[in-house]
N, C-alpha and C positions, 0 to 999 in steps of 0.2 A: 608521049612525052615523059621523060624520066625525072623523077624528083631527086634533087640533090640533097644529101644529108646536110644538116646545118652545122656549120663550123663556127669557130669563134669570130671568123671574119664576116660571116653572113648575118650574125646576131647583131642587133643594135646594142651598142654600149650605153647603158643606163647609168649615169654617174650620180644620180640623186641618191641621198641617204634614205633608209627605209621609212623614216618618219615623215618624209615628204609625199609618200604614196598614200592613197586613200584606203586601199584594201586592208592593210594591217589595223587600221583604226576601226573600220567596219567590222572586222573579225573580233576585236576586243570589246565592242559595245556590249554584247551578250553577257560575257562573263563578269564585266564590271557592274552591269546592272544587277545581276544576281548577288554579287558581293554587297552592294549597297542596300538592296532589299533585305538581305540576311542580317546586316548590321541594324537596320531600322526595326525589323521584327524582334531581334534580341533586345533592343532597347525598350520596345513596347512591353514585352513580356516581363522584364525586370522592373520596369518603372511603375506599373500598376499591379496592385494585389488583386487576386481573384477572390472576391467576397461572396461568391455564389455557393461555395461548399461549406456546409456547417461541420464544425469540429466533431460534435457528438450526434451524428445522424440517427444512431439507434434510439437514443433518448427522445429526440425530436419525433421519430416515427411512432414511439409509444404514446406520445402526447396527443397524437391525432384523435384517438378515441375520446379522450377528455374534451377536446375541442368540438367534436361532433355532439357530444352531450349538451355542451353549452349552446350550440346552434339549435338543437331540439328544444331546449328550454326557452330560447327566445321565440321560436315559433309557437310553442304552447302559450306563451304570454301575449302573443300577437303584437310583438314589438316591431316598430319600423322607425326609420330615421330619414330625415332629409336635411341636406346641408348646402350652404352656398359660401364660396370664398370670394371676398372682395380684395383684390390685389392692391388697389389703390389705398385702402385703409389698413391692409394687413390684418384682416379680421375674418375668421371663420365663424359663421353663425349657423345654427341649426335647430331642429326640433325633433325630439324623441317622443314617439307616440306609442301608447300601449298601457298595459296594466300597471307596470312599475316604472312609468316614465319619469317620476320625480325622484331626485336624489343625486348622489355623486356618480358620475361615469368617467371612464377613461377613454379618450379619443386617441387613436393611433393612426398616423399616416405613414405607411411603409413604402420607402423608395424601392424601385425594382432591382437596382443593382448596387447601390452605395448605402450600406447600413449607417454610415455617419450622418446621412441626411434624413434619417427616420425622425419623426416627430411623435412624442408620447406626452400627452397632457391630461391631467385630471381636471374636471370641470363640474361644477354644480348646476343642475337644471332647476328652473323655477317650477311653479305649480302647473304650468301648462306644458312643461317638458322642454322649454326653449333654453338654449345655452349659447354662449358666445366666448370665443377665445382668440387672443392675438396670436398671429403666426407670422414668421418671416416670409419673404417672397419665396414661393415654391418653384422648383424647377419644372420644366416641361417634361412630363413623364406619365407613365401608366401607373398611378399610385394604387396601393391596396389600402382600403380604409377599414378599420376595425373599431367598433364601439362596444364596450363591455361595462358591466357594473363593477363597482369597487371591490366586491367580494369575489368576483370571477364566476358567478353562477350562470350567466348568460352572455351571449356574444352575437353581435351583428357584424357581418363581414361583406364587403363589396369592392368593386373596382371603380376607379375614377381616372378619366383621361383628362388631365389638366393641361392646357387651358381650353381644349376643345369643348369640354363639358363645364359649364358654369355651375350647375347644380348637380348634386348626386343624391339619388334616393336609394336607400338600402332596405331591402326586405330580408326577412329570415329565409334561409335556403329551404325551398319547398321539397325538393327530392334529395334526401340524404344519400341515396345510392350513387349520385353523380359526384359527391364529395370524395376527395382522396388526398 
């Protein structure tokens, strides 16, 4: 049997406009989705500042050696700290133990991504090394905790997963080869 070529008379006349068919819409979904995602990505990139890059990275890099000396000094003094944050009272209480536990110390809670949320407070310890300071409600984050003396001669540094960890114990870094 022989096939006849299609002519205008054998084709069905489709009188619907193009927007009534589903195929043009299905073909347009991909490019429209890409355009929307591009606009959202552009908005996100311009709306939030990237606070992870330090302006003077060379100067910060040179300061690492000084920080390592302060860590070694804390280890030589056998300093350690334990802290507990009570969110209902908005109170951070702790105890500094070691040779120079009494006196003024600086407690820093460093937010992992937003420097505006960092907390830096000077606090005096009593004869037993205990201290307490009021704090606002902390964000759920992986905080860096740093305790140092007012003169900047020693430093204790640790990590704190709030609110998973209610308490944080900070020991001087034992192996300075792992610090970078």
